[in-house]
N, C-alpha and C positions, 0 to 999 in steps of 0.2 A: 738835569734838564735845562738849567739856566745857561750852563756852559755850551751845551749842544745848540741852544737857540742862538747864542752869540756867534758860534762857528758857522751855523747855517746862514745867518745874516751877512757875515763877512763873505761867504761864498757867493751869495746872491748879489751882493754889491760888486764883487770882483767880476762876476759874469756880466752884469749890466755894463760895467765900465769897459770890459773887453769888447762887448758887442757894439757899444757906442763907437769905440775907436775903429773897429773894423768896418762899421757901417759908413764911416766918414769917407768922403771923396778924397782920393789921393791926388797930389799935384800931377799935372800932365807930364812933368819931367820924369816921373817914376813909371809912367804907363808905357812901357816898351817891352818887347819880348826879351831883350837883354836883361831887364830887371827880373823877369820871371825866372830866368836861369840863374841870375846872381843870388837870389834868395832860395833857390831850390833846396839846398842842404842846411841853410842856417835858419830860415823862417818860412816853412812850408805854407802856413796860413797866409802870410803876406803875399807869397807868390800866387796863391789861389785868388786872393783879393784883387791883385793887379790884373790877373787874367779876366776875372769877372767884370771889373770896371772897363777894361779894354773892349770886352765883348759887348757890354751894355752901351758903350759910346761908339761902337763900330769903328774902332781906331786901327784895326788890322783885319786883313782878310780872314774869314772864319776858319779856313783850312789851316792857315799858319798858326792861329791860336790853338786849334785842335792838336796840331803837331807839338807845340810847346807844352800844352797841358798834359798831353800824353807822356811826354818826356819827364815832366814834373812828377807825375804819378809813378811812372816806371822807376825813376831814380830814388823814389821813396818807398819802394817795395810794394806798391799798390798796383799789381800787374793787371788785374781784371779791369780796374778803372782806366788804366792806360790803354788797354785794348779798345775800350768804348770810344775814347778820343781818337785813336789811330784809325778805327773803322770809319768814323765820321769824316776824317781828313781824306781817307782813301776814296770815299764816295764823291768827293768834290771833283767837278770837271777839270778844275785847275790842276789837280794832281793826276787824275786818270789820263789826261791828254798830254802830259809832260813826262817823257821817259825818265828824266833825271829825278823828278820828284817821286814818281812811282817807285823807282829803285830805292830811293831813300826810305820810303815807307815800308817796302818789303824788308829792308834791312832792320827796321824797327820791329816789324812783326816777327822776324826770326828771333830777335832777342827776347821778345815777350813769350813766344811759344816755347822757347828753350827754358825759360824760367818757370813756365807753367807745366812743363814736362808733357806738352801736347805734341807727341811725336808725329802724329798724322799730319797736323797742320804745319808743323815744322818742316817736314819733308816736302810737302806741297809748296810751301813758300820758298824754300831753298831752290827747288826746281824752277819755280817762276822767276826768281832773281837770276839764276844761272842762264835761263833761256833769254830773258829780256836783256841782260848785260851783254851776252854774245851778239844778239841782234843789233844792239846799239853800239857795239864795238867799244865797250867800257871795261877795260882791264881791271880797274880798281874794284868795281862792283862784282866783276866775275871772280876776282880773287877772294872777296868777302864771301861770296856764295860757295866757292870751292872749299875754302877753309872751314866753313860751317858744315858742309857736307862731309868733309874728312873727319871733323870732330864727332859728328853724329855716327859715322860708320865705325869709328873707334869704340864708341859706347856700345855698338852692336857686336863687338868682339872681333871685328875684322881689322885688326891693328895695322897690318902691313899695307892694306889698300888705303886705310884712313890716313896714315902718315904720308903715304905717297901723294895723296890729294892735297894734304896740308903743305907739303914741300913745294908742290906745283903752285899753290896759291901764293906762297911766300916769294917764289921766283917771279910770278906775275907782278906782285906788288913792287918788288925791287926794280923791275923794268919800268 
């Protein structure tokens, strides 16, 4: 019982200290989207803390923070949380009214739906990216959409057609 009490006290003290450290304001020099990405794989909590402080201080456009936080969660295997941030970013007029940003978001959605094995949403999103990239004359995004379409078709057992689409995507990217 005494040892258990000592261990519990140490745990409580450690939690209080970590909460105090994370509750402190970070220096402005760390409050950038670049630092969110810099700590993505090494200190997830610090990245979240940076994003929270940036959001609280309105240091960046909310849609940009939503994109960065979505990437943070995605890259740490938290795909449902990433989807929440990506959806918020996509609702922003700044994203919806900018073809380039919309296509970047569609590309992110493709990655999330692929990881979540949501084939219905994956198919819809690939088709949206393909249509938007062709309308915008963006061969890079078109090749990304086409490559993902080929990959999806291969999974559906139409390997010949899938590989043909992937080769076409690679040719587009090379150009």
